[in-house]
C-alpha positions in Angstrom: 0.0 -0.1 0.1 3.1 2.3 0.4 5.4 2.8 -2.5 8.8 4.7 -2.4 10.4 5.9 -5.6 13.9 7.3 -5.7 15.4 9.6 -8.4 18.4 11.8 -8.9 21.2 9.3 -9.0 23.9 9.1 -11.6 27.5 9.7 -12.5 29.4 12.5 -10.8 33.1 13.6 -10.6 34.8 13.4 -7.2 34.0 16.7 -5.4 30.7 17.1 -7.3 27.2 17.2 -5.9 23.9 15.3 -6.4 20.4 15.7 -5.1 18.4 12.6 -4.5 14.6 12.6 -4.2 12.2 10.1 -2.8 8.4 10.3 -3.2 6.0 8.2 -1.3 2.6 7.2 -2.7 -0.2 4.9 -1.9 -1.2 4.7 1.7 1.3 7.4 2.7 -0.6 9.0 5.6 1.1 9.5 8.9 4.6 8.7 7.8 6.7 9.2 11.0 10.4 9.0 9.7 11.9 9.2 6.2 15.5 8.4 5.5 18.3 7.3 3.3 20.5 4.3 3.4 23.3 3.2 1.1 25.0 0.0 0.2 28.3 -0.3 -1.7 29.4 -3.5 -3.5 30.5 -6.1 -1.0 29.5 -3.9 2.0 26.8 -3.8 4.5 23.9 -1.3 4.2 24.5 1.7 6.3 22.4 4.7 7.4 23.2 8.0 5.8 20.5 10.3 7.3 17.0 10.4 8.6 14.4 13.0 9.4 11.1 12.8 11.3 7.8 14.6 10.9 8.9 17.5 13.2 12.0 18.2 11.1 14.5 16.6 13.4 17.5 15.1 11.6 20.1 12.6 12.3 23.3 12.0 10.3 26.1 9.6 10.3 29.4 11.1 11.0 30.7 10.9 7.4 27.7 12.8 6.2 27.9 15.8 8.6 28.7 19.0 7.0 28.5 17.6 3.5 25.0 16.1 3.2 21.7 17.7 4.0 18.3 15.9 4.4 15.0 17.7 4.1 11.4 16.7 3.9 8.2 18.2 2.5 5.5 16.6 4.6 2.5 17.6 2.5 4.1 15.8 -0.4 5.6 12.9 1.6 8.8 13.6 -0.2 12.4 13.5 1.2 15.5 14.9 -0.3 19.2 14.3 0.2 21.6 16.9 -1.0 25.2 15.4 -1.3 28.1 17.7 -1.7 31.9 17.1 -1.9 31.3 13.5 -3.0 34.1 10.9 -2.8 34.7 7.9 -4.9 34.2 5.5 -2.0 30.7 6.7 -1.6 29.7 5.0 -4.8 26.7 2.9 -3.8 23.0 2.2 -4.3 21.2 4.7 -2.2 17.8 3.6 -0.8 14.9 5.6 0.6 13.0 4.3 3.5 9.8 5.4 5.4 8.5 4.3 8.9 4.9 4.0 9.8 4.8 3.1 13.5 7.3 0.1 13.6 6.8 -0.9 10.0 9.7 -0.1 7.5 9.2 0.4 3.8 11.9 0.6 1.1 12.4 1.9 -2.4 14.2 0.1 -5.1 17.3 2.3 -4.9 19.1 4.8 -7.2 22.7 4.3 -8.3 25.3 6.9 -7.4 28.7 6.5 -9.0 31.5 8.9 -8.0 34.5 8.9 -10.4 38.0 9.9 -9.6 
């Protein structure tokens, strides 16, 4: 009943920027938290950032100062602005949403950072 669709990934040079978008549709009422995870080849999925309905944010240390998460609640849309990208941050970036204790995931968008 809830679908998440990511967009905005692509190929960027080291030091460049991308903005990822994630739009929720279907039964998208009362989404508590939306966030971003990433998974590089051969590595475990890791949290990038998340934001709740009140606008409170949480970032992993590597993202602080370079990445910004924002949310438009009326549209159930979350964004991730990524600046100063590094080659080691090449990964599939996944959007997630939380309703109570239920987690929902998008299909992911590929981000490739070339050196």
